[in-house]
N, C-alpha and C positions, 0 to 999 in steps of 0.2 A: 303655552296654550296648545290645546289639542286641535286636531283638524276639525273635529266636530264643533268645538267652541269657535274656531275661526269662521266656519260656515254660518253658524248662528249669529255671530257678530255681523257678518256680511248681510244676512237677512234683516237684522235689526236696523242697520244703516239704511238699507233700502226702504224698509217700512216706516222708519222713524228718523228722517234725515235732519230734524231740528235738534238732534242730540249728538253729543260727543261721548264716546265710550272709553272707559278706563278700567284696567285690571290691576288690582293692588293686592299685595300679600302683607297685610298688617294685622298682627294678632288682635282679635277682639272686634275687628271692623268687617263690614261686608266686603266681599272680594270684587264684585262687579258694580260699576257706577255708570250712570248716565247723567250727563250735565248738559243743560240746555244752552244753546248758542245765544239766544235772545232772552232777555228777562220777560217774565210774565206780567200781565196787567194786574192791578190790585183786585179786581173782581174775580179773576181766575184764581188768585191765591186764596181769596175768601171762600171760594167754592171747593178748595182742597188741593189745587194743583201746586206742584213744587218745581223748583229750578234744578234740584239734584235728587236723584233716586239711587239708593244703594241696596243691593240684595246679595245674598250668599251664593246664589247660582244664576246662570244666564237665563234659565227657564223662569225663575221667579222674577228676574228683571224684565223679561218679555211680558209676563203677566202684569207687572206694575205699569209698564208703558201702555199696555192696552187699556187698563183702567184709567190711566192718566188721559188717554185720548178721549175716553167717554166724558170725563170732566170738562175737557176743553170743548168738546162738541156741544155740551149743554150751555157753555158760556159764550158761544159765538155771538158777535154783535148783529 
């Protein structure tokens, strides 16, 4: 992991603490993963929220987490 990636992970942890972050090197699969610590409610899943997000780059993962936050914001009780 590069220094840039480490800093970006630190920012993601700070901005999105409900997630655990993983870095994998498996052919044909995304490199970066975010896994929620707590399961989602059924209404959040129905709105498009997910428990696991995988993307090829940290930048794309950050974008997916931002979009995910928008979904969760719309489904707040």
